[in-house]
Residue, then its C-alpha position, 0 to 999 in steps of 0.5 A: m500500500f505504501d510502496s509509492l510513498t516508500g520509494k519517494l521518501g527513500e530517494i529523498f532521505d538517501g540524498l540527506t544521509r549521503r551528506g557529511a553535514l547538513a545546512p538548514e536549507d538542505v533540511e528545508l529542501a528535503m521537507r518540501e519534497v517530503r510534503v509533495a510526496l505525502l500530498e501525492a500519497d493522498v494525505s490530507l493537506p492540513l495533516v501534511k502541514d502539521f506533520i512538516a511543521k513538527v519535523e522541521k522544528k526538530a530537524l533544524g535544531a542545532e543538536i541535529l545539524r551538528s550531530v555526527t550523522p545528521g541525515q540519519m537523525v532527520v530520518k529518525i525524527v520523521h520515523d518518530e513523527l510517523v509513529e505518532l501520526l499513526g497512533g503509536g505515541s498516544e493513549e489511543g494507540v495503546l490497546p486497553s487489553v493487550n492481546t495477540s488478536g489486536i483488539n480489546l476483548a476485556g469484559t464479561a462474556p460474551v463481549a460484542v464486537l460491532m463491525v461497521g462501514l460502507q457496502g463493499s468495504g469488506k466487512t463480512t470477510t473481515s468479520a470471518k477473518l477476525g473470528l478466526r484470528i480470535q479463536k486461533r490466537e486467544k483460544k476463545k469461542v466466537l459466534m458471528a451474526s450477520l445483521d445485513i438484511n438488505r444485501p442479497a445473500a449477505q447472511q448466507q455469505l457469512a455462514v459460508l465463510g464461517e464454515q471455511a474458518d470453522v467459526a460458528s455463525l448464528p442461524v438465519v431467521m428470514g424477516e428478522q430485523p437487525v436489532a432483533i438479530a443482534n439481541r438473539a446473537m447475544d442471548t445465544g452467546r450467553r446460553e451456549g458459552f461463547d466468549v465473543v460475538i461478532l456482529d456484521t452490520a449492513g452497509r450502504l453505497h454511501i452514508d445516510t440517516e437510515l444507515m446511521s440510525e440502524v447502526s446506532a440502534v444496534s450499538a445501544a442494544v448490545n453495548p459493544i466493547e469494540t466498534l470497528l470501522v472497516t474501510d477499503a484502503m483503496t478508497g482514498q480521501d473518501a475514507v477520511n470523510i467516512a471515518r469522520e462521519f462514523s466517529d461523530k455519529v456512531g462512535i468507533t473504537g478503532i479502524v480496520l483497513t482492508r486491501v492493504d496489499g493493493d496499490a492504494r497510495g496509503g495517505a488515507a491510512l495516515s489521515m484517518r487516525a488523525v481525523s477519527g482520533q481512534p487507532i487503526k487496529l487491524m489490516g487485511v493483507g490478503e484475500k485468505l482468511d488468515e491474512l489479517e494482521a494487527f496494525q502496529a505503528e512502529r512497524v508500519a512507520g519502519s516499512i514506509l521508510g524502507q526499514g522493513d518489518v523483520v519482527g512481522l517476518v519472524e512472527k510469520a515464521a514462528e507460526v509455521i516452524e516448530q522450535e524443535d524442528a528449527e533446532k534440528l535443522a540448525k544442528k544439521m546446517m552446522k555439520g554441513k548435512f543439509t539435504l534436498d529433503d531439508m530443502a523441500a521441507q523449507l519450501d513447504q514452510v515458506s509456502k505456509m507463511g504466505d505470498v513470497g513477494g509480500l514476505l520479501g517486502m518485509l525485509p529491510g531495504a526491499a524497496k530498493m531491491k525491487k528491480q533485482i527481486a523482479e529479475a530474480n522472478i521470485d514468486d509462489k509459482q517458482i516455489a511450486r515448481q521447485r517443490a515439484i522437481l524435488s517431489s519427482m526425485t527418489p528418496q535416494e536421489r534427494n539424499k545423494p544429489k551426486t547420483l543425478n546424471g543427465s538421464r535422471r535429470r531429464r526424467i525428473a524434468s519430465g515428471s515435474g513438468t519443468t525443464v532440465q534447465d530448471v532442475n539444473r538451476l535448483l541443484k545449483q542453488f542447493k549446492q551454493m546453499g550447502v557451501m554457505m551452510k558450511k561457512m556458517g557452521k565454521m562460524g558457529k551458531k552466532g554466525m548462523l544467526g547473524g546471516m538471517p533473521p531469527g527463525m527465518p527458514p533458508g528457503m526464503m533466501p532468493p534463488m541463486r542463478 
């Protein structure tokens, strides 16, 4: 979502950090360029003015201009102000009940979570994603209920998504009105021992009195612990107006951004928090039901400035990699005994972590390596091809790659639907990885850990050609 802004800010700050010393006019010129970059990214003008004024005031301080690395200090100031802007440096940015699901669930069960927003923002899918996230991370029993009686098949859609996510949904009673559905959902939650009830409200194509009245009536009936505004990140500046309206007329406790993986310019995300006074709590990073993440200002600010999100990357790895398996693999690496079977297992783990392009984008400096990553053609299809090649080998061949002569390679290529060149490329990559593993082994465990982010599988390393 912030790719364009990241690229422009990266160019601006590269020019600053290359300088040994900074004059006030250097900072002022850089801030003018930052101002333009933010405006082009759809950040509202009043917010840009306020942001630039704060950064300039700190960046033009004598202690900054005289510091050893003034350019880096300016980058740090911008980073800190971005964190503040996104909600990380204020009370609103601190969750009242810190948990891994990303929202407040403190209260007498069942607690109600109200999902609000316009039609097409992704409320229904986000409701299912949130239900799955709470069940998986908090080990709480979740019930979902659709209050959308206007959109055709909206209630059935939530039921289908509930089945896919293995999250319970309230049976549909035709003709029942939204407030009655909400009350029945809460009664069912109390009777059947549910911890959380997620209420998916109806949307409209635009904000109107009827929509606000309906949402307000439901809110008054169930007294939700969270009222989350679900907004499409692609909406642009309209999202800011939507946030203001829902905040003023309904009262929201947080924002969920959907389609963050799209090509939105990102400015709306920076503006919405300031306009509503409420934090962005969650963001949808893909279409799959498990692709909903907590929005953390520090990490997002770091990503915007091209510093990557290694913490998020490690968290993804930790979800699919067992500690015991990781330790066994580490020992094999240190002994130089990394096999093609191990490589296959690593590729499987990378696939479970999600889209490869997204994962690589979380690495520091990824924005500056876009061209190289694109040329390397690293994608999910390539991993699938590599996995097919490995599956076409016999156990003996995977344990003893030296036995792979020309005829065997042709057989493997034919069996995996690839070419001999693809097979040769994979074996070359495996050989190069083996050389690196031996070097790491000689350096010891400390050397290994220094070579990649903690918990990061070797399969995430770009293919070597």
